[in-house]
N, C-alpha and C positions, 0 to 999 in steps of 0.2 A: 322678658327677650331678651335686655341691652346691655342686666349682669351677667348674663350670659355670653354677652359677647364681647364683654372684656374681660370676665372670665375665660375665654378662650383664647383674647388678648397677652396674658399674663401666660398662661399654659405656653401659651408658642414662644412667649421669652423663653421659657426653661428649657425648650429645647423639644418637649412635647407633641403630640398629635392628637390634637382632641374633637374628639366630633362629636353632637351638638341632637335629641333627642327630640324634636320638637312636636308630640303628636297633640292633634287639634283638641281644644278642650280641656288642657291637662297641663304638666308645671312641664318646665323644658329642662331639662336633664345637659351636663355635659363632658362624656365619658371620655378619659384612658385608655390604655389595656389593648386589646386583652394581654397579661400575665399566665403565665404554663408555668416559673417557674418559680416558688413562695417566697425564695430569696430577692427577686427584685421589685419583684409587690410589695415588699418591705421595703427595700428603698427607697422604694416612689414614693409609697406613704408617708415617713419621715420627712423624706425631703419635703412634700407638699405641706407637710409641718411645720417645718424651716421658717416658709415662704407666708406663711398663717394663711393656707387653703385648706379647709376644710372638705374629707374625704369618708367618705363608705365603698366596703363594698359589694359587686355584686354581681351574682354568678348565673 
């Protein structure tokens, strides 16, 4: 949970509004989005990578 909190702060510093999903007994996930525009999604992925943050798409 601590690393998720750090990630949330990094994302906020970059101007995103992340949400946290922390189901009991499962991994914590930090989400940004949703994105309906494929170009906005691609730009966000590139910006996250540029800032050293790993990401993956969730449908």
